[in-house]
MMTF fields as JSON, N, C-alpha, C and O atoms, coordinates in Angstrom:
{
  "mmtfVersion": "1.0.0",
  "mmtfProducer": "UNKNOWN",
  "numBonds": 403,
  "numAtoms": 404,
  "numGroups": 101,
  "numChains": 1,
  "numModels": 1,
  "chainsPerModel": [1],
  "groupsPerChain": [101],
  "chainIdList": ["A"],
  "bondAtomList": [4, 2, 8, 6, 12, 10, 16, 14, 20, 18, 24, 22, 28, 26, 32, 30, 36, 34, 40, 38, 44, 42, 48, 46, 52, 50, 56, 54, 60, 58, 64, 62, 68, 66, 72, 70, 76, 74, 80, 78, 84, 82, 88, 86, 92, 90, 96, 94, 100, 98, 104, 102, 108, 106, 112, 110, 116, 114, 120, 118, 124, 122, 128, 126, 132, 130, 136, 134, 140, 138, 144, 142, 148, 146, 152, 150, 156, 154, 160, 158, 164, 162, 168, 166, 172, 170, 176, 174, 180, 178, 184, 182, 188, 186, 192, 190, 196, 194, 200, 198, 204, 202, 208, 206, 212, 210, 216, 214, 220, 218, 224, 222, 228, 226, 232, 230, 236, 234, 240, 238, 244, 242, 248, 246, 252, 250, 256, 254, 260, 258, 264, 262, 268, 266, 272, 270, 276, 274, 280, 278, 284, 282, 288, 286, 292, 290, 296, 294, 300, 298, 304, 302, 308, 306, 312, 310, 316, 314, 320, 318, 324, 322, 328, 326, 332, 330, 336, 334, 340, 338, 344, 342, 348, 346, 352, 350, 356, 354, 360, 358, 364, 362, 368, 366, 372, 370, 376, 374, 380, 378, 384, 382, 388, 386, 392, 390, 396, 394, 400, 398],
  "bondOrderList": [1, 1, 1, 1, 1, 1, 1, 1, 1, 1, 1, 1, 1, 1, 1, 1, 1, 1, 1, 1, 1, 1, 1, 1, 1, 1, 1, 1, 1, 1, 1, 1, 1, 1, 1, 1, 1, 1, 1, 1, 1, 1, 1, 1, 1, 1, 1, 1, 1, 1, 1, 1, 1, 1, 1, 1, 1, 1, 1, 1, 1, 1, 1, 1, 1, 1, 1, 1, 1, 1, 1, 1, 1, 1, 1, 1, 1, 1, 1, 1, 1, 1, 1, 1, 1, 1, 1, 1, 1, 1, 1, 1, 1, 1, 1, 1, 1, 1, 1, 1],
  "groupList": [{"groupName": "MET", "atomNameList": ["N", "CA", "C", "O"], "elementList": ["N", "C", "C", "O"], "formalChargeList": [0, 0, 0, 0], "bondAtomList": [1, 0, 2, 1, 3, 2], "bondOrderList": [1, 1, 2], "singleLetterCode": "M", "chemCompType": "L-PEPTIDE LINKING"}, {"groupName": "THR", "atomNameList": ["N", "CA", "C", "O"], "elementList": ["N", "C", "C", "O"], "formalChargeList": [0, 0, 0, 0], "bondAtomList": [1, 0, 2, 1, 3, 2], "bondOrderList": [1, 1, 2], "singleLetterCode": "T", "chemCompType": "L-PEPTIDE LINKING"}, {"groupName": "ASP", "atomNameList": ["N", "CA", "C", "O"], "elementList": ["N", "C", "C", "O"], "formalChargeList": [0, 0, 0, 0], "bondAtomList": [1, 0, 2, 1, 3, 2], "bondOrderList": [1, 1, 2], "singleLetterCode": "D", "chemCompType": "L-PEPTIDE LINKING"}, {"groupName": "ASN", "atomNameList": ["N", "CA", "C", "O"], "elementList": ["N", "C", "C", "O"], "formalChargeList": [0, 0, 0, 0], "bondAtomList": [1, 0, 2, 1, 3, 2], "bondOrderList": [1, 1, 2], "singleLetterCode": "N", "chemCompType": "L-PEPTIDE LINKING"}, {"groupName": "GLN", "atomNameList": ["N", "CA", "C", "O"], "elementList": ["N", "C", "C", "O"], "formalChargeList": [0, 0, 0, 0], "bondAtomList": [1, 0, 2, 1, 3, 2], "bondOrderList": [1, 1, 2], "singleLetterCode": "Q", "chemCompType": "L-PEPTIDE LINKING"}, {"groupName": "ARG", "atomNameList": ["N", "CA", "C", "O"], "elementList": ["N", "C", "C", "O"], "formalChargeList": [0, 0, 0, 0], "bondAtomList": [1, 0, 2, 1, 3, 2], "bondOrderList": [1, 1, 2], "singleLetterCode": "R", "chemCompType": "L-PEPTIDE LINKING"}, {"groupName": "LYS", "atomNameList": ["N", "CA", "C", "O"], "elementList": ["N", "C", "C", "O"], "formalChargeList": [0, 0, 0, 0], "bondAtomList": [1, 0, 2, 1, 3, 2], "bondOrderList": [1, 1, 2], "singleLetterCode": "K", "chemCompType": "L-PEPTIDE LINKING"}, {"groupName": "TRP", "atomNameList": ["N", "CA", "C", "O"], "elementList": ["N", "C", "C", "O"], "formalChargeList": [0, 0, 0, 0], "bondAtomList": [1, 0, 2, 1, 3, 2], "bondOrderList": [1, 1, 2], "singleLetterCode": "W", "chemCompType": "L-PEPTIDE LINKING"}, {"groupName": "ALA", "atomNameList": ["N", "CA", "C", "O"], "elementList": ["N", "C", "C", "O"], "formalChargeList": [0, 0, 0, 0], "bondAtomList": [1, 0, 2, 1, 3, 2], "bondOrderList": [1, 1, 2], "singleLetterCode": "A", "chemCompType": "L-PEPTIDE LINKING"}, {"groupName": "GLU", "atomNameList": ["N", "CA", "C", "O"], "elementList": ["N", "C", "C", "O"], "formalChargeList": [0, 0, 0, 0], "bondAtomList": [1, 0, 2, 1, 3, 2], "bondOrderList": [1, 1, 2], "singleLetterCode": "E", "chemCompType": "L-PEPTIDE LINKING"}, {"groupName": "LEU", "atomNameList": ["N", "CA", "C", "O"], "elementList": ["N", "C", "C", "O"], "formalChargeList": [0, 0, 0, 0], "bondAtomList": [1, 0, 2, 1, 3, 2], "bondOrderList": [1, 1, 2], "singleLetterCode": "L", "chemCompType": "L-PEPTIDE LINKING"}, {"groupName": "VAL", "atomNameList": ["N", "CA", "C", "O"], "elementList": ["N", "C", "C", "O"], "formalChargeList": [0, 0, 0, 0], "bondAtomList": [1, 0, 2, 1, 3, 2], "bondOrderList": [1, 1, 2], "singleLetterCode": "V", "chemCompType": "L-PEPTIDE LINKING"}, {"groupName": "SER", "atomNameList": ["N", "CA", "C", "O"], "elementList": ["N", "C", "C", "O"], "formalChargeList": [0, 0, 0, 0], "bondAtomList": [1, 0, 2, 1, 3, 2], "bondOrderList": [1, 1, 2], "singleLetterCode": "S", "chemCompType": "L-PEPTIDE LINKING"}, {"groupName": "GLY", "atomNameList": ["N", "CA", "C", "O"], "elementList": ["N", "C", "C", "O"], "formalChargeList": [0, 0, 0, 0], "bondAtomList": [1, 0, 2, 1, 3, 2], "bondOrderList": [1, 1, 2], "singleLetterCode": "G", "chemCompType": "PEPTIDE LINKING"}, {"groupName": "TYR", "atomNameList": ["N", "CA", "C", "O"], "elementList": ["N", "C", "C", "O"], "formalChargeList": [0, 0, 0, 0], "bondAtomList": [1, 0, 2, 1, 3, 2], "bondOrderList": [1, 1, 2], "singleLetterCode": "Y", "chemCompType": "L-PEPTIDE LINKING"}, {"groupName": "PRO", "atomNameList": ["N", "CA", "C", "O"], "elementList": ["N", "C", "C", "O"], "formalChargeList": [0, 0, 0, 0], "bondAtomList": [1, 0, 2, 1, 3, 2], "bondOrderList": [1, 1, 2], "singleLetterCode": "P", "chemCompType": "L-PEPTIDE LINKING"}, {"groupName": "ILE", "atomNameList": ["N", "CA", "C", "O"], "elementList": ["N", "C", "C", "O"], "formalChargeList": [0, 0, 0, 0], "bondAtomList": [1, 0, 2, 1, 3, 2], "bondOrderList": [1, 1, 2], "singleLetterCode": "I", "chemCompType": "L-PEPTIDE LINKING"}],
  "groupTypeList": [0, 1, 2, 3, 4, 5, 6, 7, 8, 5, 8, 5, 2, 9, 10, 8, 8, 8, 8, 11, 12, 10, 13, 14, 15, 13, 9, 10, 8, 2, 11, 10, 8, 6, 4, 10, 4, 12, 15, 5, 8, 16, 9, 5, 0, 1, 8, 14, 10, 14, 4, 8, 5, 15, 5, 3, 10, 9, 1, 16, 11, 2, 9, 0, 10, 8, 16, 5, 12, 2, 16, 2, 8, 7, 5, 9, 6, 6, 9, 12, 9, 12, 8, 4, 8, 13, 16, 1, 8, 7, 10, 3, 12, 9, 6, 5, 5, 13, 10, 9, 2],
  "groupIdList": [1, 2, 3, 4, 5, 6, 7, 8, 9, 10, 11, 12, 13, 14, 15, 16, 17, 18, 19, 20, 21, 22, 23, 24, 25, 26, 27, 28, 29, 30, 31, 32, 33, 34, 35, 36, 37, 38, 39, 40, 41, 42, 43, 44, 45, 46, 47, 48, 49, 50, 51, 52, 53, 54, 55, 56, 57, 58, 59, 60, 61, 62, 63, 64, 65, 66, 67, 68, 69, 70, 71, 72, 73, 74, 75, 76, 77, 78, 79, 80, 81, 82, 83, 84, 85, 86, 87, 88, 89, 90, 91, 92, 93, 94, 95, 96, 97, 98, 99, 100, 101],
  "secStructList": [7, 7, 6, 6, 2, 2, 2, 2, 2, 2, 2, 6, 6, 4, 4, 4, 6, 6, 6, 6, 6, 6, 6, 7, 7, 6, 6, 2, 2, 2, 2, 2, 2, 2, 2, 2, 7, 1, 6, 6, 2, 2, 2, 2, 2, 2, 2, 2, 2, 6, 6, 1, 7, 7, 1, 1, 1, 2, 2, 2, 2, 2, 2, 2, 2, 2, 2, 2, 2, 2, 2, 2, 2, 2, 2, 6, 6, 6, 6, 6, 6, 6, 2, 2, 2, 2, 2, 2, 2, 2, 2, 6, 1, 2, 2, 2, 2, 6, 7, 7, 7],
  "xCoordList": [52.91, 51.0, 50.974, 50.911, 51.022, 50.245, 49.412, 48.619, 49.535, 48.499, 47.291, 46.982, 46.366, 45.549, 44.839, 44.124, 45.769, 45.544, 44.951, 44.064, 46.269, 46.007, 44.61, 44.021, 44.038, 42.694, 41.389, 40.708, 41.469, 40.428, 40.387, 39.22, 41.931, 42.046, 40.848, 39.84, 41.234, 41.016, 40.09, 39.836, 39.298, 37.724, 36.573, 35.523, 37.514, 36.277, 37.205, 37.241, 38.029, 37.743, 36.898, 36.057, 36.664, 36.209, 33.99, 32.989, 34.317, 32.813, 32.849, 31.776, 33.293, 33.091, 33.559, 34.515, 33.559, 33.596, 32.328, 31.959, 31.708, 30.241, 29.695, 29.122, 29.746, 28.617, 28.049, 26.983, 30.042, 30.49, 29.04, 27.939, 29.81, 28.941, 27.422, 26.716, 26.797, 25.065, 24.696, 23.712, 25.904, 25.834, 25.494, 25.1, 25.658, 26.139, 27.542, 27.975, 28.146, 29.161, 30.184, 29.827, 31.626, 31.948, 32.424, 32.946, 32.116, 32.585, 31.276, 31.612, 30.201, 29.104, 30.388, 30.601, 31.126, 31.278, 32.509, 32.885, 33.071, 33.506, 32.415, 32.466, 31.358, 29.729, 29.741, 29.945, 29.447, 29.351, 30.906, 31.093, 31.644, 32.788, 32.83, 32.195, 33.178, 33.583, 32.289, 32.596, 30.849, 29.451, 29.661, 29.044, 30.506, 30.699, 31.55, 31.571, 32.526, 33.686, 34.865, 35.856, 34.328, 35.822, 35.377, 34.483, 36.593, 36.529, 35.933, 36.068, 35.052, 35.108, 32.934, 32.002, 32.952, 31.507, 31.453, 30.704, 32.477, 31.957, 32.273, 31.878, 33.08, 33.111, 31.434, 30.935, 30.848, 29.559, 28.014, 26.969, 28.768, 27.676, 28.355, 27.526, 29.515, 29.831, 29.136, 28.765, 29.009, 28.448, 27.265, 27.058, 26.091, 24.814, 24.393, 23.238, 25.726, 25.549, 25.659, 25.306, 26.148, 26.446, 25.36, 25.205, 24.633, 23.96, 22.287, 21.695, 22.195, 21.246, 20.929, 19.825, 21.798, 21.557, 20.638, 20.117, 20.65, 19.148, 18.859, 19.614, 18.195, 17.625, 17.956, 18.503, 17.321, 17.465, 18.876, 19.641, 19.055, 19.55, 18.932, 19.977, 18.045, 17.373, 17.513, 17.841, 17.416, 17.753, 18.716, 18.829, 19.455, 21.276, 21.52, 22.24, 21.094, 21.663, 20.485, 20.745, 19.512, 19.201, 19.518, 18.985, 20.73, 21.183, 22.37, 22.671, 22.924, 24.176, 23.442, 23.957, 22.507, 22.133, 21.891, 22.193, 21.355, 20.986, 21.838, 21.713, 23.438, 24.575, 25.141, 25.685, 24.903, 25.92, 24.789, 25.039, 23.548, 22.588, 23.81, 24.577, 23.533, 24.264, 25.317, 25.167, 26.361, 27.252, 27.461, 27.927, 26.915, 26.577, 26.054, 26.778, 24.96, 24.11, 25.4, 25.464, 25.759, 26.81, 28.502, 29.342, 28.027, 29.534, 28.846, 29.245, 27.684, 26.712, 26.616, 26.31, 26.969, 26.976, 27.643, 27.224, 29.066, 30.435, 30.81, 31.773, 30.408, 30.803, 29.835, 29.611, 28.552, 27.774, 28.02, 27.972, 28.391, 29.506, 30.296, 29.79, 31.57, 32.774, 31.69, 31.469, 31.458, 31.246, 30.36, 31.244, 29.466, 29.034, 29.732, 29.56, 31.03, 31.948, 32.969, 33.452, 33.075, 33.707, 33.058, 33.693, 31.777, 30.562, 31.408, 32.297, 30.612, 30.77, 32.306, 32.553, 32.988, 34.136, 34.775, 35.829, 33.652, 33.532, 32.736, 33.02, 31.704, 31.04, 32.02, 32.142, 32.392, 32.899, 34.739, 35.447, 35.068, 35.878, 36.387, 35.905, 37.411, 37.471, 37.381, 36.922, 37.666, 38.016, 36.986, 36.722, 35.711, 34.232, 33.135, 32.062, 34.08, 33.389, 33.511, 32.671, 35.198, 35.961, 36.21, 36.112, 37.006, 37.721, 39.432, 40.271, 39.793, 41.002, 41.541, 40.906, 42.672, 43.374, 43.671, 44.351],
  "yCoordList": [226.532, 226.822, 227.709, 227.189, 228.66, 229.295, 228.427, 227.676, 228.45, 228.165, 228.115, 226.932, 228.832, 229.856, 228.169, 227.224, 228.752, 228.132, 226.51, 225.928, 226.12, 225.072, 225.019, 223.944, 225.891, 225.933, 225.82, 224.874, 226.616, 226.28, 225.747, 225.361, 224.08, 223.371, 222.654, 222.458, 222.057, 221.127, 221.374, 220.669, 222.999, 223.277, 222.29, 221.712, 222.434, 222.725, 221.523, 221.759, 220.013, 218.598, 218.378, 217.587, 218.677, 218.032, 218.137, 217.419, 219.194, 219.482, 218.747, 218.616, 218.57, 217.589, 216.298, 216.098, 215.27, 214.673, 213.862, 212.693, 215.652, 214.72, 215.72, 216.716, 215.657, 216.268, 214.818, 214.293, 214.552, 213.362, 212.272, 211.803, 212.291, 210.553, 211.219, 210.359, 211.946, 212.404, 212.452, 212.891, 211.806, 211.309, 212.278, 211.875, 213.569, 214.978, 214.728, 213.598, 215.232, 215.502, 216.472, 217.647, 216.197, 217.531, 218.35, 218.843, 218.696, 219.583, 220.808, 221.979, 220.436, 221.27, 221.848, 223.052, 221.221, 221.85, 222.872, 223.559, 222.868, 224.517, 225.496, 226.509, 225.001, 226.292, 227.062, 228.275, 226.185, 226.221, 227.075, 227.803, 226.359, 227.3, 228.299, 229.229, 228.577, 229.778, 231.387, 232.565, 230.696, 230.729, 231.296, 232.301, 230.695, 231.085, 232.229, 233.256, 231.222, 232.824, 232.713, 233.439, 230.986, 231.783, 229.658, 228.916, 229.529, 228.341, 227.528, 226.304, 228.376, 228.37, 228.545, 227.749, 229.151, 228.898, 227.563, 226.669, 227.475, 226.243, 224.626, 223.543, 224.791, 223.444, 223.864, 222.948, 224.945, 225.362, 224.562, 224.161, 224.655, 224.005, 222.224, 221.343, 221.953, 220.375, 219.535, 218.374, 220.053, 220.3, 219.561, 218.368, 220.982, 220.359, 219.56, 219.154, 219.285, 218.104, 216.095, 215.042, 216.4, 215.031, 215.156, 214.078, 215.973, 216.248, 215.717, 215.17, 216.591, 216.798, 215.957, 215.453, 215.406, 215.092, 214.719, 213.684, 216.034, 216.604, 215.513, 214.572, 215.697, 215.292, 215.402, 214.673, 216.594, 217.905, 218.653, 218.849, 218.966, 220.036, 221.249, 221.845, 222.099, 223.495, 223.131, 224.187, 221.967, 222.059, 222.043, 221.107, 222.119, 222.682, 223.776, 224.555, 224.076, 225.764, 226.555, 227.708, 225.967, 227.519, 227.261, 227.787, 226.109, 226.148, 227.159, 228.141, 226.716, 227.881, 229.416, 230.345, 229.266, 231.008, 231.422, 232.595, 230.626, 230.765, 230.917, 231.591, 230.774, 230.491, 232.052, 232.782, 232.575, 233.239, 235.223, 236.419, 234.194, 235.837, 236.233, 237.184, 234.764, 234.813, 235.741, 236.538, 235.585, 236.313, 237.731, 238.599, 237.806, 239.08, 239.933, 240.657, 239.623, 240.44, 240.487, 241.339, 239.902, 239.397, 240.445, 240.772, 240.637, 242.085, 243.495, 244.603, 243.144, 244.392, 244.974, 246.046, 243.897, 244.521, 245.119, 245.837, 245.013, 245.192, 245.692, 245.098, 246.674, 247.866, 248.396, 249.481, 247.817, 249.55, 250.056, 251.209, 248.525, 248.817, 249.582, 250.619, 249.45, 249.803, 251.806, 252.3, 252.212, 253.8, 253.664, 254.247, 253.378, 254.186, 254.276, 255.094, 253.277, 253.512, 254.987, 255.872, 254.826, 256.384, 257.696, 258.747, 257.576, 258.875, 259.265, 260.115, 257.835, 258.158, 258.871, 260.062, 258.039, 258.706, 259.874, 260.33, 260.522, 262.087, 262.398, 262.971, 261.796, 263.371, 263.797, 264.628, 262.624, 262.677, 262.985, 262.823, 263.285, 263.9, 265.355, 266.317, 265.742, 266.986, 268.06, 269.193, 267.776, 268.981, 269.265, 270.467, 268.063, 268.687, 269.64, 270.241, 269.32, 270.023, 271.447, 272.333, 271.545, 273.233, 273.182, 274.184, 271.624, 272.127, 271.845, 271.745, 271.751, 271.677, 273.511, 274.197, 273.822, 274.774, 275.448, 276.441],
  "zCoordList": [169.911, 169.863, 171.546, 172.66, 171.309, 172.582, 173.404, 172.836, 175.217, 175.524, 175.273, 175.131, 175.13, 174.525, 173.785, 174.117, 172.437, 171.5, 171.329, 170.705, 172.508, 172.938, 173.826, 173.708, 174.606, 175.051, 173.457, 173.063, 173.167, 171.714, 171.56, 171.631, 170.812, 170.403, 170.81, 170.131, 172.757, 172.983, 173.931, 174.907, 173.43, 174.099, 172.847, 173.129, 170.953, 170.562, 169.367, 168.16, 170.126, 169.888, 170.878, 170.452, 172.037, 172.787, 172.399, 172.392, 172.219, 171.765, 170.295, 169.705, 170.074, 168.104, 168.708, 167.957, 169.544, 170.116, 170.739, 170.844, 171.222, 171.479, 170.314, 170.754, 169.51, 168.348, 167.336, 167.014, 167.041, 166.536, 167.736, 167.448, 168.965, 169.673, 169.458, 169.985, 169.127, 169.226, 167.77, 167.175, 167.354, 165.79, 164.659, 163.564, 164.959, 164.451, 163.312, 163.539, 162.486, 162.358, 162.664, 162.57, 163.083, 163.375, 163.653, 164.653, 161.963, 161.58, 162.413, 162.589, 162.736, 163.61, 164.383, 164.239, 165.063, 166.125, 166.044, 166.994, 164.786, 163.925, 164.163, 164.86, 163.429, 163.468, 164.346, 164.299, 165.508, 167.338, 168.376, 169.351, 167.345, 168.345, 167.412, 167.91, 166.468, 166.217, 166.693, 166.876, 166.753, 167.302, 168.643, 168.996, 169.407, 171.04, 171.392, 172.071, 170.235, 170.654, 171.67, 171.74, 172.911, 173.95, 174.078, 173.671, 174.845, 175.28, 175.992, 176.015, 176.775, 178.848, 177.705, 177.823, 177.289, 176.572, 176.031, 176.425, 174.907, 174.146, 175.1, 174.668, 176.484, 177.246, 178.14, 178.793, 178.105, 178.422, 177.885, 178.398, 176.285, 175.273, 174.956, 174.728, 174.973, 175.19, 176.64, 176.464, 177.802, 178.612, 178.518, 178.743, 177.933, 177.837, 176.457, 176.325, 175.096, 174.696, 175.119, 174.587, 175.984, 177.208, 178.19, 178.763, 178.558, 178.794, 179.55, 180.481, 177.92, 177.628, 176.868, 177.077, 175.589, 174.55, 173.455, 173.038, 173.141, 172.422, 171.003, 170.756, 170.549, 169.851, 167.787, 166.96, 167.762, 166.948, 166.815, 167.76, 165.735, 165.564, 165.894, 166.158, 166.091, 166.309, 167.774, 168.316, 168.901, 170.187, 169.873, 170.664, 169.553, 169.668, 169.152, 169.776, 168.114, 167.556, 168.924, 169.269, 169.451, 170.111, 172.128, 173.106, 171.97, 173.034, 172.773, 173.451, 171.716, 170.854, 171.477, 172.1, 171.156, 170.631, 172.141, 172.362, 173.353, 175.014, 175.214, 176.236, 174.946, 175.548, 175.071, 175.9, 173.303, 173.548, 174.19, 174.341, 174.321, 175.232, 176.101, 176.256, 176.671, 177.951, 178.423, 179.349, 177.744, 177.264, 177.013, 177.752, 175.525, 175.366, 177.079, 177.763, 177.302, 178.254, 179.976, 180.862, 179.893, 180.944, 181.14, 181.979, 179.205, 179.046, 178.799, 179.156, 178.078, 178.778, 180.463, 180.983, 180.859, 182.402, 182.991, 183.899, 182.631, 182.874, 181.846, 181.36, 181.209, 180.227, 180.634, 180.098, 182.011, 182.093, 183.498, 183.927, 184.32, 185.539, 185.039, 184.608, 184.904, 184.484, 183.923, 185.029, 183.479, 182.35, 184.014, 184.642, 184.931, 186.205, 186.991, 187.894, 186.926, 188.538, 187.924, 188.63, 186.21, 185.334, 185.776, 185.866, 186.041, 186.496, 187.312, 187.355, 188.516, 190.058, 190.276, 190.464, 190.209, 190.426, 190.096, 190.539, 188.865, 188.447, 189.832, 190.883, 189.355, 189.969, 191.827, 192.726, 191.39, 193.518, 193.493, 194.487, 192.617, 192.403, 193.046, 192.448, 194.329, 193.924, 192.31, 192.449, 191.412, 190.35, 190.178, 190.136, 189.962, 189.76, 190.936, 190.989, 191.586, 193.358, 193.02, 193.169, 192.339, 192.889, 193.537, 194.245, 194.241, 195.49, 194.957, 195.852, 193.792, 193.211, 192.571, 191.771, 193.159, 193.521, 191.308, 191.051]
}
């Protein structure tokens, strides 16, 4: 098992323990982990379960969706920044300004 696989397994196991401590089946962690798609997001969900101790499944799903939304917004921001950096580099390039022989 690779280090990355161990991180995923540990995060998923901690999420399962949190779900079980609230009276939900451990399988809920599998569904949540697949949707969250990263150990860090899974850890964030686990912290939420321990701190908020939600009383219904809908609240848990709402938080999972909020975490996914945050992750997606962050990725879009990084992609946009990368694209903008490329455009800026091109605009400032000597080749574009006709300064290259």
